[in-house]
C-alpha positions in Angstrom: 3.5 18.1 20.7 3.2 16.8 16.8 6.1 13.9 15.5 6.8 13.4 12.0 8.1 10.2 10.5 10.5 9.8 7.6 10.5 7.1 5.3 12.6 4.7 7.2 10.3 4.5 10.4 7.2 4.3 8.5 8.5 1.0 6.7 8.9 -0.7 10.1 5.6 1.0 11.4 3.6 -0.2 7.7 5.3 -2.8 6.4 4.6 -2.0 2.7 6.5 -0.9 -0.1 7.3 2.4 -1.0 4.9 2.6 -4.5 1.9 0.6 -2.8 2.4 3.4 0.2 2.6 5.8 -3.2 -0.9 4.5 -4.9 -2.7 4.3 -1.6 -1.8 8.2 -0.9 -2.9 9.3 -4.6 -6.5 7.2 -4.1 -6.8 8.9 -0.6 -6.7 5.8 1.2 -3.8 7.0 3.3 -2.6 9.5 5.3 -0.4 12.8 2.6 3.5 12.8 2.9 4.8 16.1 3.6 8.2 17.5 2.7 10.3 18.9 5.4 13.4 20.0 3.2 12.6 19.3 -1.1 13.8 15.7 -1.0 12.9 14.8 2.9 9.5 13.3 2.5 7.4 13.6 6.4 4.1 11.2 7.7 2.2 12.4 10.8 2.8 9.8 12.9 -1.2 10.1 14.4 -2.1 9.9 11.2 -0.7 6.9 10.4 -1.2 5.2 14.0 -5.6 6.7 12.8 -5.1 4.4 9.3 -3.7 1.7 11.2 -6.2 1.5 13.8 -9.0 1.7 11.1 -7.7 -0.9 9.0 -7.5 -3.2 12.1 -10.8 -2.1 13.3 -12.4 -3.1 9.8 -11.7 -6.3 10.4 -10.2 -7.2 6.2 -10.3 -11.1 6.0 -7.4 -12.5 3.8 -10.1 -13.4 1.2 -11.6 -9.7 1.3 -7.7 -8.4 0.9 -7.0 -10.4 -2.2 -7.9 -8.9 -5.0 -8.7 -11.1 -7.9 -10.1 -10.6 -11.0 -12.8 -12.2 -12.6 -12.0 -15.0 -15.1 -15.3 -15.1 -16.5 -14.7 -11.9 -18.0 -11.9 -12.2 -19.7 -11.6 -11.6 -23.4 -8.8 -13.6 -24.8 -7.3 -16.9 -23.1 -4.1 -16.0 -21.0 -1.0 -16.9 -23.2 0.8 -20.5 -21.5 5.1 -20.2 -21.7 6.7 -22.9 -24.1 8.6 -25.5 -22.3 12.0 -25.8 -23.3 13.4 -29.3 -23.9 16.9 -29.7 -24.4 
């Protein structure tokens, strides 16, 4: 039997922000949602569990998970905020 989960349960299973889930879906890196009604998105529970298993099996280290831009490729220096004294 297939099981559909709604947003609240998805948040408990996958602790990511809604915007992050949406971005991952758009890139094809997360199971796509489907709609039970025009305003009720749902995800296939088995697909979400498989996605989690793949992430775990990939063994992503903390260093790999953090994507930091190469500062040597900057064209300008970042603007420093001015300190207000007073």
